[in-house]
C-alpha positions in Angstrom: 4.9 -64.0 -121.8 5.6 -67.6 -122.7 8.3 -68.4 -125.2 9.0 -71.6 -127.1 11.2 -74.1 -125.3 14.5 -75.3 -126.8 12.8 -78.6 -127.5 9.8 -76.9 -129.3 12.2 -74.8 -131.4 14.1 -78.0 -132.3 10.9 -79.6 -133.3 10.0 -76.7 -135.6 13.4 -76.8 -137.1 13.2 -80.5 -137.6 9.9 -80.3 -139.4 10.9 -77.4 -141.6 14.2 -79.0 -142.5 12.6 -82.3 -143.4 10.0 -80.7 -145.6 12.8 -78.7 -147.4 14.8 -81.9 -147.9 11.7 -83.6 -149.3 11.1 -80.8 -151.7 14.7 -80.9 -152.8 14.6 -84.7 -153.2 11.5 -84.8 -155.4 12.6 -81.9 -157.7 14.9 -82.7 -160.7 18.6 -81.8 -160.0 18.3 -78.8 -162.4 15.3 -77.4 -160.5 16.6 -77.2 -156.9 15.3 -74.3 -154.9 16.8 -72.0 -152.2 15.3 -72.1 -148.7 11.8 -70.6 -149.1 9.7 -70.6 -145.9 6.5 -69.8 -147.9 6.8 -73.0 -149.9 7.8 -75.0 -146.7 4.9 -73.5 -144.8 2.4 -74.4 -147.5 3.6 -78.0 -147.5 3.6 -78.0 -143.7 0.0 -76.8 -143.6 -1.1 -79.5 -146.0 0.7 -82.1 -143.9 -0.9 -80.6 -140.7 -4.3 -80.9 -142.2 -3.8 -84.6 -142.8 -1.8 -85.6 -139.7 -3.6 -83.4 -137.2 -7.1 -82.7 -138.5 -8.0 -85.6 -140.8 -6.1 -88.6 -139.3 -5.7 -87.2 -135.8 -2.2 -88.9 -135.5 -0.7 -86.0 -133.5 -2.0 -82.9 -131.8 -1.2 -79.6 -133.5 1.3 -78.7 -130.8 3.1 -82.1 -131.1 3.3 -81.7 -134.9 4.5 -78.1 -134.9 4.7 -76.3 -131.6 3.6 -72.6 -131.5 2.5 -70.0 -129.1 -1.0 -68.6 -129.4 -1.0 -64.8 -129.5 
């Protein structure tokens, strides 16, 4: 069974961390949130729709690598 490579895991971490940073930056100081993968995934999915499906800038695997089950 295939597993994600170190580089693919690093890409996932990079994307999720950048999205979390963006959320934190745009919220007022008094409204900061703890790490919440549900919120991060929702933003990631919206970005994927634009970057992968609408604008076709990157492939889905380049944007956020995953393993099909």
